[in-house]
C-alpha positions in Angstrom: 89.7 75.0 108.6 86.4 73.8 109.1 83.5 76.0 108.0 80.0 75.7 109.1 78.8 76.6 105.6 80.0 74.7 102.6 82.6 76.7 100.5 80.1 77.1 97.3 77.3 78.3 99.7 79.9 80.9 101.0 80.9 81.9 97.6 77.5 82.4 96.5 76.5 84.5 99.7 79.7 86.7 98.8 78.3 87.4 95.1 74.7 87.7 96.5 75.4 90.5 99.0 78.0 92.1 96.4 80.6 92.6 99.2 83.8 94.3 98.3 87.0 92.5 98.3 85.0 89.3 99.5 84.9 90.4 103.0 82.3 88.2 104.6 81.8 87.3 108.4 80.2 84.0 108.4 77.7 83.0 111.2 79.9 80.4 112.7 83.5 79.3 111.9 85.6 76.4 113.5 89.2 77.9 113.7 92.0 75.3 114.7 89.4 73.4 116.6 87.8 76.2 118.3 84.1 77.5 117.6 84.0 81.4 117.3 80.5 83.4 116.7 80.4 86.6 114.7 78.0 88.8 112.9 76.6 86.9 109.9 75.9 90.0 107.8 78.4 91.7 105.6 80.3 94.8 107.2 79.1 97.8 105.3 80.7 101.1 106.1 78.2 104.1 107.0 75.5 101.7 108.4 73.6 102.9 111.4 75.4 101.4 114.4 73.8 101.9 117.6 75.1 99.0 119.5 77.4 99.8 122.6 80.9 98.4 122.0 80.7 96.4 125.3 77.7 94.5 123.6 79.4 93.8 120.2 82.3 91.8 121.5 82.5 88.6 119.9 82.1 85.7 122.2 84.5 82.6 121.8 84.0 79.2 123.0 87.3 78.7 124.3 88.7 80.9 127.1 86.9 82.0 130.2 83.5 82.9 128.5 82.3 79.1 129.1 84.2 78.5 132.1 82.1 81.1 134.1 78.2 81.6 133.9 75.2 80.2 135.6 74.4 76.7 135.7 71.3 75.2 134.2 69.4 74.8 137.3 69.8 78.7 138.2 69.1 79.5 134.4 65.9 77.7 134.6 64.9 79.2 137.8 65.4 82.7 136.2 63.3 81.7 133.4 60.5 80.4 135.7 60.6 83.7 137.5 60.7 86.0 134.4 57.5 83.9 133.1 55.7 84.0 136.4 54.6 87.1 138.5 51.4 88.5 137.6 50.5 85.7 135.1 49.7 83.1 138.0 46.9 85.4 139.2 45.6 85.9 135.9 45.1 82.3 134.7 41.7 81.6 136.6 40.1 84.5 134.6 41.7 82.9 131.5 39.8 79.9 132.2 36.8 81.5 132.7 36.9 83.4 129.7 37.5 80.2 127.8 34.4 78.7 129.0 35.6 75.9 131.0 38.9 73.9 131.8 39.0 71.5 129.0 38.8 74.2 126.5 41.4 76.4 128.4 43.7 73.3 128.6 43.5 72.8 124.6 44.3 76.6 124.0 47.1 76.5 126.7 49.0 73.6 125.2 48.6 74.6 121.5 50.0 77.9 122.4 52.9 76.4 124.4 54.4 74.4 121.5 54.8 77.8 119.6 56.1 79.5 123.1 58.7 76.9 123.5 59.7 76.9 119.6 60.2 80.7 120.0 62.9 80.3 122.8 65.0 77.9 120.6 64.6 80.4 117.5 66.0 83.2 119.8 68.8 81.0 121.3 69.6 80.0 117.5 70.0 83.4 116.5 72.0 84.3 119.6 74.6 81.7 119.1 74.9 82.7 115.3 75.3 86.2 116.0 77.2 86.4 119.3 74.1 88.3 120.8 73.8 89.2 124.4 70.2 90.3 124.6 66.8 90.5 122.2 67.4 93.8 120.5 71.1 92.6 119.4 69.4 89.8 117.9 67.0 92.1 115.8 70.0 94.2 114.9 72.0 91.4 113.6 69.2 89.8 111.7 66.7 92.7 110.7 69.2 95.9 110.4 69.8 98.9 112.5 66.4 100.7 112.1 64.6 97.8 113.1 66.9 97.4 115.9 66.1 101.0 117.2 62.5 100.7 116.8 62.6 97.1 118.7 64.5 98.6 121.6 61.6 101.3 121.8 59.0 98.9 121.9 60.9 96.7 124.5 61.3 99.5 126.9 57.7 100.6 126.7 56.9 96.9 127.4 59.3 96.4 130.2 58.4 99.8 131.9 54.5 98.7 131.5 55.4 95.5 133.2 57.3 97.2 136.0 54.2 99.3 136.9 52.1 96.3 136.7 54.1 94.4 139.1 54.3 97.3 141.4 50.7 97.5 141.3 50.2 93.9 142.4 52.5 94.3 145.2 50.4 97.1 146.4 47.2 95.4 146.0 48.7 92.2 148.0 50.3 94.5 150.8 47.1 96.4 151.5 44.9 93.4 152.0 47.8 92.4 154.4 47.7 95.6 156.2 43.7 95.4 156.2 44.2 92.0 158.3 46.6 93.6 160.7 44.4 96.5 161.5 40.7 97.1 160.6 41.6 100.8 160.1 45.2 100.9 158.7 47.2 103.7 159.6 49.5 105.3 157.2 52.2 103.0 157.7 50.0 100.2 156.5 48.4 102.0 153.4 49.0 101.3 149.9 51.0 104.1 148.9 53.6 103.9 151.7 53.6 100.1 151.4 54.5 100.3 147.6 57.1 102.7 148.3 58.9 100.7 151.1 58.8 97.3 148.8 60.3 99.3 145.7 62.9 101.1 147.6 64.2 98.7 150.3 63.7 95.3 148.2 63.4 95.9 144.5 66.1 98.5 144.2 68.8 96.6 145.5 67.9 93.5 143.1 68.1 96.2 140.2 71.5 97.5 140.7 73.9 94.5 139.8 75.4 94.6 136.6 74.6 91.2 135.7 71.7 88.5 136.5 74.0 86.0 138.4 72.6 87.5 141.7 69.1 87.5 140.7 69.7 83.8 139.8 69.9 83.0 143.6 66.9 84.8 144.8 64.7 83.2 141.9 64.7 80.0 144.2 62.7 81.8 146.6 60.3 83.3 144.1 59.8 79.7 142.5 59.0 78.3 146.1 56.5 81.1 146.5 54.5 80.2 143.3 54.3 76.6 144.6 52.9 77.9 147.8 50.1 80.3 146.0 49.1 77.2 143.9 48.8 75.2 146.9 46.7 77.9 148.6 44.0 77.9 145.8 43.8 74.0 146.1 43.1 74.2 149.7 40.7 77.0 149.8 38.7 74.9 146.9 38.6 72.0 149.2 37.6 74.1 152.5 34.8 75.4 150.4 34.0 78.4 152.9 33.4 80.9 150.1 29.8 82.1 149.6 28.3 83.3 146.5 26.8 82.0 143.4 29.4 80.4 141.3 28.5 80.7 137.4 30.0 78.2 134.6 30.3 79.1 131.2 29.0 76.2 129.0 30.5 77.7 125.5 27.0 78.8 124.5 28.7 82.1 123.2 30.6 82.1 119.8 33.6 80.2 119.9 35.5 83.3 119.1 35.1 84.6 122.7 37.6 82.1 123.6 40.3 84.4 122.0 39.8 86.9 124.8 42.1 84.5 127.0 44.9 84.2 124.7 46.5 87.6 125.6 46.4 86.8 129.3 48.1 83.4 128.3 50.8 85.1 126.1 51.3 87.7 128.9 51.7 84.9 131.5 54.4 83.0 129.4 56.1 86.1 128.0 59.7 85.8 129.1 61.4 85.6 125.7 63.0 89.0 125.7 64.6 88.4 129.1 65.3 84.6 128.1 68.1 85.9 125.6 69.9 87.5 128.6 69.8 84.7 130.5 71.2 82.6 127.5 74.1 85.0 127.2 75.1 84.1 130.7 74.4 80.4 130.8 77.6 78.3 131.4 78.8 76.5 128.3 75.8 78.2 126.3 74.5 76.4 123.3 70.9 75.5 121.9 70.6 72.0 123.2 71.7 73.1 126.7 69.1 76.0 126.6 66.5 73.7 125.2 66.8 71.8 128.7 66.4 75.0 130.4 63.3 76.0 128.3 61.7 72.6 128.6 61.8 72.4 132.4 61.1 76.1 132.9 57.9 75.7 130.9 57.0 72.4 132.7 57.2 74.0 136.0 55.3 77.2 134.9 52.6 74.9 133.2 52.0 73.0 136.2 51.7 76.0 138.3 49.4 77.7 135.9 47.2 74.7 135.5 46.9 74.3 139.3 46.0 77.8 140.0 43.6 78.4 137.1 41.7 75.1 137.5 41.1 75.4 141.2 40.7 79.2 141.0 37.9 78.9 138.5 36.4 75.9 140.2 36.2 78.3 143.4 34.7 81.2 142.0 33.3 80.4 138.4 33.1 83.2 136.2 33.1 85.7 139.2 36.6 85.3 139.6 38.6 88.5 139.6 41.7 89.3 137.3 43.7 88.9 140.7 42.4 85.5 142.0 43.6 86.6 145.9 41.3 89.4 145.8 38.3 87.1 145.9 39.4 86.0 149.1 38.6 87.6 152.2 41.4 89.8 154.0 41.3 88.0 157.2 42.7 84.5 156.2 46.3 83.7 157.5 46.9 81.2 154.8 45.9 83.6 152.1 47.9 86.4 153.5 50.9 84.3 153.7 50.2 83.5 150.2 49.9 87.2 149.2 53.3 88.0 151.1 55.1 85.0 149.2 53.6 86.3 146.0 55.6 89.5 146.4 58.6 87.3 146.6 57.8 86.0 143.1 57.1 89.5 141.7 60.5 91.1 143.2 62.9 88.9 141.0 60.6 88.9 138.0 60.5 92.7 138.2 64.2 93.0 138.4 64.7 91.0 135.4 62.3 93.3 133.5 64.3 96.3 134.7 67.4 94.5 133.7 66.2 94.1 130.2 64.7 97.8 130.0 68.2 99.0 131.1 69.9 97.4 128.2 67.5 99.0 125.8 68.0 102.3 127.3 71.9 101.9 127.1 71.6 101.5 123.3 69.1 104.5 122.8 71.4 106.3 124.7 74.5 105.7 122.6 72.4 106.0 119.2 71.0 109.6 120.2 74.3 111.0 121.6 76.6 109.2 119.6 78.7 108.2 122.8 82.3 107.1 122.0 83.0 103.5 123.2 85.4 104.6 125.7 83.2 107.1 127.2 80.5 104.7 127.5 82.5 102.2 129.2 83.9 104.7 131.5 80.4 106.0 132.7 78.7 102.5 132.6 78.3 102.4 136.6 77.1 106.1 136.9 74.9 105.6 133.9 73.5 102.3 135.2 72.4 103.9 138.6 70.8 107.1 137.1 68.8 104.6 134.8 67.7 102.5 137.6 66.8 105.5 140.1 64.8 107.2 137.1 63.1 103.8 136.1 61.9 102.7 139.6 61.0 106.2 140.6 58.8 106.9 137.6 57.3 103.5 137.9 56.5 103.9 141.6 54.6 107.4 140.9 52.6 105.8 138.4 51.6 102.7 140.2 50.7 104.8 143.1 48.2 106.7 141.2 47.0 103.8 139.0 45.4 101.1 141.1 43.9 98.9 138.7 46.4 96.4 137.3 44.0 95.6 134.2 44.9 99.0 133.0 48.9 97.9 132.9 48.1 94.6 131.4 46.0 96.1 128.7 48.9 98.3 127.9 51.7 95.6 127.5 49.2 92.3 126.6 49.1 93.0 123.0 53.0 93.4 122.9 53.7 90.2 124.3 52.4 88.5 121.3 55.0 90.3 119.2 58.1 89.1 121.3 56.7 85.4 121.4 55.3 85.0 117.7 56.2 87.9 115.5 59.7 88.6 116.0 61.0 84.9 116.4 59.3 84.2 113.4 60.7 87.0 111.2 64.4 86.3 112.5 63.8 82.5 111.5 62.6 83.5 107.9 65.6 85.8 107.7 67.9 83.5 109.0 67.1 80.9 106.5 66.9 83.3 103.4 70.7 84.1 104.0 71.4 80.7 102.7 71.7 80.6 98.7 70.6 77.0 98.7 67.3 76.2 100.2 66.9 72.8 101.1 63.6 71.2 102.2 64.4 71.7 105.9 65.2 75.4 105.4 62.0 75.9 103.3 59.9 74.2 105.8 61.5 76.5 108.7 60.7 79.6 106.1 57.1 78.4 106.4 57.1 77.9 110.2 58.6 81.4 110.5 55.6 82.7 108.3 53.1 80.8 110.5 54.5 82.7 113.7 54.6 86.1 112.1 50.8 85.5 110.9 49.6 84.3 114.4 51.7 87.2 116.2 50.3 89.9 113.8 46.8 88.6 114.4 47.0 88.1 118.2 48.3 91.4 118.5 45.5 93.2 116.5 43.0 91.0 118.2 44.2 91.8 121.8 44.5 95.5 121.2 41.3 95.9 119.5 39.4 93.6 122.3 41.0 95.8 124.9 39.7 98.8 123.3 36.1 97.4 122.9 36.1 96.2 126.6 37.2 99.8 127.8 34.4 101.1 125.4 32.0 98.7 126.9 33.0 99.3 130.5 32.4 103.1 130.1 28.9 102.8 128.6 28.0 100.5 131.3 29.1 102.9 133.9 
């Protein structure tokens, strides 16, 4: 038998954790040449367990688990679509807040290094503990109480993202309706168009049990993102947009550039969804998922840089939070971009609903102490009820909340927690499980501490900045 931990280290762990009868489940065990992933914590009777039994089944590297699943290219498209959506429209404003393209690129690339590292940390934890989603990693690494709290935070974040995406869909389709008729009828008004898009197109994407169907639709969303970027380039070189274009020269304090960080974090935040993608990846492993991350983040960065640069050069500091709002409603090319943008948002919204639904499942089991057999029997009915309630409530809020900035303000600060804080604290906790701290493990602990510090700072800063901007806007009005 070949263990991933040395025998002395494993015995030290048993002594350290005071595990009765020496019962300990090691993170990774190779048995008869087969790799088995199990929970890496001692099993303690009476501990709070809120995970549905269907989510705690141990994954094995042999058998059908690795013969099925989504291939790398489809997993890459899923991650790309999870990260895109509203972010591609906000990037020109992020460039304006940074005070210029050069400063924005520096901040972008620095954050991208940490963002990509967070993906690999989460994949490493998911592999060690056989986790199927983000909150299961938190349960295995940080404990059941943190697991429940994280589920609530993720649910709020995913719900806020769903509302933001619906508002953006309404904004785009409303402009298209104005182009069709100067005085749009009820069938071209915002409320009706959001309802049709949500119930006819979004709802069917949310109903499947897995992400495999979404991986096919993600191809069209990625193509649509390229089209939106190309439109901003074409419109810049056409130069038909009137109005004075102001450009910042970093004459303000350098700390003002931090106001762009929440936008960048929100644009790249797909870490919660990425764990579900990793769980369904064919022959899932950290190196294979690393390929997915590198390709996906490269695609996203290219699209963000193109859209941010040419959107900023076209409108300067007058650029709106939704750059397509700056263009007139009667342009055929821009209206085509608005429609294709909805193709980006729909798969992204469906992935968001998928992750939010998995959190609701865990909270439902915890709140009502649902037996395993009953949870599995009622899974389909429960899934349909949750999705209908989720889509319906999001639709009502998005109809009456017409400014996407309110929704982004609600979820922007939480994005930094998922990108920096949670991966950092999980990395520290994982390394502390080893009784022998080598130099590499000590360096990883320092790296995890850096992630936690950055996450707490960005969360606090973005929330304070949002409150101050809201107060400033009310005083100005």
